C-alpha positions as CSV (number, residue, x, y, z in Angstrom):
1,M,-28.6,-23.3,-42.6
2,R,-24.9,-23.3,-42.3
3,R,-24.9,-19.4,-41.8
4,T,-27.5,-19.8,-39.0
5,I,-25.4,-22.2,-37.2
6,I,-22.2,-20.2,-37.6
7,A,-24.2,-17.0,-36.3
8,A,-25.5,-18.9,-33.3
9,A,-22.1,-20.1,-32.5
10,L,-20.6,-16.8,-32.5
11,G,-23.3,-15.6,-30.5
12,L,-22.6,-18.1,-27.8
13,L,-19.0,-17.2,-27.8
14,L,-19.9,-13.7,-26.8
15,V,-22.0,-14.6,-23.7
16,P,-19.2,-15.8,-21.5
17,V,-17.1,-12.4,-22.5
18,T,-20.1,-10.3,-21.2
19,A,-20.4,-12.4,-18.0
20,L,-16.7,-12.1,-17.2
21,A,-16.8,-8.3,-17.4
22,K,-15.4,-6.9,-14.1
23,D,-17.0,-4.2,-12.0
24,T,-15.4,-0.8,-11.4
25,R,-14.5,-0.7,-7.6
26,F,-13.4,1.7,-5.0
27,W,-10.9,0.3,-2.3
28,N,-10.9,2.2,0.9
29,L,-7.3,2.5,2.1
30,T,-8.2,5.4,4.5
31,A,-8.0,4.9,8.3
32,N,-11.9,4.9,8.7
33,T,-15.2,3.6,7.6
34,I,-16.6,5.7,4.9
35,T,-20.3,6.6,5.1
36,S,-20.7,8.7,1.9
37,L,-18.7,8.8,-1.2
38,Q,-19.6,10.7,-4.3
39,L,-17.8,11.4,-7.8
40,S,-17.6,14.4,-9.9
41,P,-15.8,15.1,-13.2
42,A,-12.5,16.7,-12.2
43,G,-13.1,20.4,-11.4
44,K,-16.9,20.4,-12.3
45,N,-18.5,20.2,-8.7
46,D,-21.3,18.1,-10.2
47,W,-21.5,15.4,-7.6
48,S,-23.0,11.7,-8.3
49,K,-25.3,9.9,-6.1
50,N,-24.0,8.5,-3.0
51,Q,-22.1,5.5,-4.0
52,T,-22.0,3.7,-0.5
53,D,-25.7,3.0,-1.3
54,N,-24.3,0.1,-3.6
55,D,-23.2,-1.6,-0.3
56,N,-25.4,-3.7,1.9
57,D,-24.7,-1.8,5.0
58,R,-24.1,1.6,3.2
59,T,-20.7,2.0,4.4
60,V,-17.1,1.0,3.3
61,D,-14.9,-0.1,6.0
62,H,-11.1,0.1,5.8
63,D,-9.8,-2.4,3.3
64,E,-13.2,-3.1,1.9
65,R,-14.1,-2.5,-1.8
66,L,-17.2,-0.9,-3.1
67,K,-18.8,-1.4,-6.4
68,I,-19.0,1.8,-8.3
69,T,-22.0,2.2,-10.6
70,D,-23.1,4.8,-13.4
71,T,-19.5,6.2,-13.8
72,A,-17.9,6.2,-17.2
73,A,-13.9,6.0,-17.3
74,G,-12.2,9.3,-16.6
75,V,-10.6,11.8,-14.2
76,Y,-12.8,12.5,-11.1
77,D,-12.8,14.4,-7.9
78,V,-13.8,12.1,-5.1
79,K,-15.7,13.5,-2.1
80,F,-16.3,11.4,1.0
81,T,-17.3,11.6,4.6
82,D,-16.2,9.0,7.2
83,K,-17.7,7.8,10.3
84,T,-15.7,10.4,12.5
85,G,-17.4,13.2,10.6
86,R,-14.2,14.1,8.6
87,S,-15.0,15.3,4.9
88,C,-12.4,15.1,2.2
89,V,-12.2,15.8,-1.4
90,V,-9.5,14.0,-3.4
91,P,-9.0,15.8,-6.9
92,N,-8.1,14.1,-10.1
93,V,-8.6,10.4,-9.4
94,E,-8.3,8.3,-12.5
95,I,-11.1,5.7,-12.9
96,K,-10.9,3.1,-15.4
97,T,-13.9,0.9,-16.3
98,G,-13.5,-2.6,-14.7
99,A,-10.5,-1.6,-12.6
100,V,-10.1,-0.8,-8.8
101,F,-9.0,2.7,-7.8
102,S,-8.2,3.6,-4.1
103,I,-7.5,6.4,-1.8
104,E,-4.8,6.1,0.8
105,E,-4.8,7.9,4.1
106,K,-1.4,9.5,3.4
107,A,-2.9,10.9,0.2
108,L,-5.5,13.1,2.2
109,K,-4.9,16.8,2.6
110,G,-7.4,19.6,3.4
111,C,-10.0,17.5,5.1
112,S,-12.4,19.1,7.4
113,K,-14.6,18.1,10.4
């Protein structure tokens, strides 16, 4: 009986830890609203689903954060298109589970329209 009570108490202690887990998020620090954002393991050209589908209006405004799903921690290339039609690929972005990663306008090179 005592073991059952201890096991139940330990189980209850683990519930709040799970509930406090943070989402991995992308923070848009580019100049424009992003309309499509995909990830690929660095150098693999194997693009994920459009992550902007995780947002209610399916876009990520400047200074807005977007929940990233189905992505393990690692180094990724990030491909996005913004509302002006500009397409960019930002290589070697480190993504950590439960953390925020960002892309700044000044880091963009080699974008096309």
